[in-house]
N, C-alpha and C positions, 0 to 999 in steps of 0.2 A: 129405467127412470131413476133419476138422482133424487135422494131424499131432500126435501126442502129445508129441514132443520139443520143441515150440515153446511159447512164452508168447504171450499175446494181450492186446490193449486193447479197451475198449469202443468205440473209434473204428475197429475193424476192421484194425488193423495186427498183424503178427506179428513176433516177435523170436526169433532163433535165438541162444541164449546160449552154446552150445558152439563158439564161432568158433575160427579158426586161431590168433588171438593172444589170450592171456588178458586179460580185461577189455574185449574187443571183441565186438560183437553185430552180426548181420546183420538187416536190417529190410526188410519188404515189406507188401503188403496181402493180406488173406485172400481165399480163393476166394469167400466170401460177398460181399465188397466188389466184387470184379471182375464177379461175376455181376450184382449190382445195377447196376453202372455200364454194362454193355454193352460194345460194341466200343471198346477204348481206342485212341485215335489220337495221343496226345501225353503225355509225362511230363516234368515239370519237377522236378529233384532239387536238394537243397542242395550247395553247393560243398565240395569237400575243404578242411578246415581251419576250416569254419564251427563256431562254438560254438552249440549248441542247448539249450534248456531244455525239460524234460518238458512236453508239451501245446502246445508252440509250433508253429504252422503253418510248415512248412519246404519245401513243394513243392506240386505240383498234379498231378492226374491228369484229362486231358480225354478224355472219351468222346463217342460219337455222341449220347448223351443229355444229358450235363451235365459240369460241372467240379466237382471235389471236392478239398478240401485234403488234404495228407498231413501228419500231426502226428508230432512226435518223441515216441516212447513213453517215452523216458528222456533224461536230461540227458548231455551229452558233446560230443566233438568228432568231426566226420565225417572218417573216414580213407579212405573209398573210396565211389564211386558206380557204379552199373552203366551204363556208357557204352553198352552194347549197346542200351539202351532208346531212345537217340537215333534210331537207324535202325530199330529193331523194337519199338515200344511194345506191340505185340500179344502179346509174350512174357509180359506180365503177365496177359493172359487165358489163354494157353495153358499156362503153367507158373508160377502165382503163388508157389509155395513153392520153386521151384528157379531156372531161368534168368530168371524175372521178378522177382528180388529187386531192391531199390531202392538202398539205401545201408548202409554200415557206420558204426558209432559206437564210439569209445573211451569208455567210461563214466566219468563223473565220480565216481560211486559205485556200484559193482557191487551193493551191497545193494538198490538201487532195483528191480531185476529181480524181487525177492521179491514185490513188490506187484502184479505182473502176473497175468492170468488164466491158469489151465491150460486144456487143450483141453476138458475137460468143462464147466467154468464158462463158457467162451466159447460152446460150443455152446448151453448153456441160455440164454444172453443173446440168441441169434439165433433161438430156437425160436418 
């Protein structure tokens, strides 16, 4: 079940818009994505301060099955990354919407988030 309070991309990233800092979002991959990947063994994340464009590959998730790119769902500057994933990449499997978050982004344009999918539209795209 996809949390209703998140926004989603067709590339299976989620975006939490109600971050602690206005104009900042938290990003991760969906339960659907982690399930398809299998056991995650390594996560490569963008550096704090990196400028990302929407749709840009900015990291990787490596599992026992494959390696997949992580895409920036929106444009902005990376303000934080989940350092816990360095030592415990399996958090993406066990808690993809919580402790398995990946990075935070200060948006270049907050209006961009309006173009993301809601939970129902994302669920329909994965059915």
